[in-house]
C-alpha positions as CSV (number, residue, x, y, z in Angstrom):
1,M,5.7,-21.2,-5.8
2,N,5.1,-18.3,-8.1
3,K,1.6,-16.6,-7.7
4,K,-0.3,-17.0,-10.8
5,F,-0.3,-20.9,-9.9
6,I,-1.3,-20.8,-6.3
7,S,-4.1,-18.0,-7.3
8,L,-5.2,-20.8,-10.2
9,A,-4.8,-23.4,-8.1
10,C,-7.6,-21.5,-5.6
11,I,-9.9,-20.5,-8.2
12,I,-10.4,-23.9,-9.0
13,A,-10.9,-24.8,-5.5
14,I,-13.4,-22.2,-5.2
15,A,-15.6,-23.0,-8.4
16,A,-15.6,-26.6,-7.3
17,L,-16.7,-25.6,-4.0
18,A,-19.2,-23.7,-5.4
19,T,-20.8,-25.9,-8.2
20,F,-20.8,-29.0,-5.1
21,I,-23.0,-26.0,-3.2
22,I,-25.3,-25.4,-5.9
23,M,-25.9,-28.3,-6.6
24,L,-26.8,-29.4,-3.4
25,L,-29.1,-26.3,-2.7
26,R,-30.8,-26.8,-6.1
27,P,-34.5,-27.3,-5.9
28,G,-35.1,-31.3,-5.8
29,A,-31.7,-31.9,-4.4
30,E,-31.1,-34.8,-2.7
31,A,-28.9,-34.9,0.7
32,D,-27.3,-37.8,1.0
33,T,-25.0,-39.0,4.9
34,G,-22.3,-41.2,2.8
35,A,-19.4,-40.7,1.3
36,L,-19.6,-38.6,-2.6
37,V,-17.5,-41.1,-4.8
38,G,-18.7,-39.4,-8.0
39,L,-21.5,-37.9,-10.7
40,H,-23.5,-39.4,-12.7
41,T,-26.6,-38.5,-15.4
42,N,-29.8,-39.7,-14.5
43,S,-32.4,-40.2,-17.0
44,E,-33.4,-37.0,-17.0
45,G,-30.2,-35.5,-18.4
46,E,-29.3,-34.0,-14.8
47,T,-26.9,-34.8,-13.2
48,E,-26.8,-35.8,-9.3
49,M,-24.2,-36.9,-7.0
50,A,-22.8,-40.4,-6.7
51,Y,-22.5,-41.9,-2.9
52,E,-21.2,-44.7,-1.4
53,S,-23.2,-45.4,2.1
54,N,-25.3,-48.6,3.3
55,A,-27.0,-45.6,4.9
56,P,-30.8,-44.2,3.5
57,R,-30.7,-41.6,0.8
58,R,-32.9,-38.7,0.7
59,I,-34.9,-38.5,-3.1
60,S,-36.7,-36.7,-4.7
61,P,-40.9,-37.8,-5.5
62,S,-39.5,-37.9,-9.3
63,R,-36.7,-39.5,-8.2
64,A,-38.3,-42.7,-6.1
65,R,-41.3,-42.9,-9.3
66,E,-38.7,-42.4,-12.0
67,I,-36.8,-46.2,-9.5
68,T,-40.5,-47.6,-9.4
69,Q,-41.2,-47.7,-13.1
70,A,-37.0,-49.1,-13.7
71,N,-37.6,-51.8,-10.9
72,P,-40.8,-53.2,-11.0
73,D,-39.6,-55.1,-7.7
74,A,-39.0,-51.6,-5.7
75,I,-40.8,-52.2,-2.4
76,I,-43.2,-48.5,-1.7
77,L,-43.1,-48.9,2.1
78,D,-45.9,-46.3,3.7
79,V,-44.9,-46.3,7.3
80,R,-47.6,-44.5,8.3
81,T,-50.4,-45.6,10.2
82,Q,-53.2,-48.5,9.4
83,E,-55.7,-45.5,9.3
84,E,-53.9,-43.1,7.3
85,F,-53.1,-45.8,4.7
86,D,-56.8,-47.1,4.5
87,S,-57.1,-43.7,3.8
88,E,-55.2,-42.8,0.7
89,R,-52.5,-44.5,-0.2
90,I,-49.3,-44.6,-2.9
91,P,-50.8,-48.0,-5.8
92,G,-48.7,-50.8,-4.5
93,A,-47.3,-49.2,-1.3
94,V,-47.3,-51.8,1.7
95,L,-47.7,-51.1,5.0
96,L,-45.4,-50.7,8.2
97,P,-46.0,-48.1,10.7
98,Y,-43.0,-46.5,11.3
99,D,-42.6,-47.6,15.0
100,A,-43.6,-50.6,15.0
101,V,-40.4,-51.2,11.8
102,N,-37.8,-52.4,14.5
103,D,-40.0,-55.6,15.4
104,L,-41.7,-56.7,12.2
105,A,-39.2,-55.6,9.4
106,A,-37.2,-58.7,9.1
107,E,-40.8,-60.8,8.9
108,A,-41.7,-57.9,6.2
109,L,-38.9,-57.4,4.8
110,P,-37.0,-60.4,4.1
111,D,-34.5,-59.5,1.4
112,K,-31.7,-56.8,2.7
113,N,-30.7,-56.2,-0.2
114,A,-34.3,-54.7,-2.0
115,V,-34.8,-51.6,-3.3
116,I,-37.1,-50.1,-0.6
117,L,-39.1,-46.5,-0.8
118,V,-39.7,-45.7,2.2
119,Y,-42.6,-42.5,2.4
120,C,-45.2,-41.2,5.3
121,R,-47.1,-37.7,5.1
122,A,-44.3,-35.1,6.1
123,G,-41.0,-37.4,6.1
124,R,-40.2,-37.2,9.8
125,R,-41.6,-40.7,10.2
126,S,-40.1,-42.2,7.3
127,Q,-36.7,-40.5,8.0
128,L,-37.2,-42.6,11.6
129,A,-37.8,-45.8,9.7
130,A,-35.3,-45.1,7.0
131,D,-32.5,-45.3,9.3
132,A,-34.0,-48.0,11.6
133,L,-34.1,-49.9,8.5
134,A,-30.5,-49.0,7.3
135,E,-29.6,-49.7,11.0
136,M,-30.5,-53.0,10.9
137,G,-28.7,-53.7,7.5
138,Y,-30.9,-53.2,4.4
139,T,-28.9,-51.4,1.8
140,N,-30.5,-50.1,-0.7
141,V,-33.5,-47.7,1.4
142,Y,-34.2,-44.7,0.1
143,D,-36.8,-42.2,1.9
144,F,-39.1,-39.9,-0.8
145,G,-40.7,-38.6,2.4
146,G,-44.0,-37.4,2.7
147,I,-46.9,-38.6,0.4
148,D,-47.9,-34.7,1.0
149,S,-45.6,-33.7,-1.9
150,W,-46.4,-36.8,-4.2
151,P,-47.3,-35.1,-7.1
152,Y,-48.4,-38.7,-9.0
153,E,-51.3,-41.2,-8.7
154,R,-52.4,-42.2,-5.4
155,E,-55.2,-44.2,-3.9
């Protein structure tokens, strides 16, 4: 092969990798453990990566709000304690403490294809609960971290 072709191919590969890394590192970027299958544009005109996976997807609070506005049947799942839930919560949230997810999810969340948006206080318990739900076969689980980063209405 000629050197110009190889140089061009290297430049294109480096540019594609740099674009991918920049998308991951941008503020509000969403991480996912599934296989990248393409890109799509959200309602704000931002390009997002699309994944094929049953794994829970980490999303921003703004994306969680967008999903709930577009899908009124989406379940907002609070996995904090009863005391935390009683003191403050996102309107419409359902309580299922993270340490009870394995025992009570089948009863509390009978539809394994429902859109489920999981949150806690800071993000650790929501990640554990979202992973557990995915392992139990729930297919549309989104983890948007903690109520501490939720800039919208609370009750």
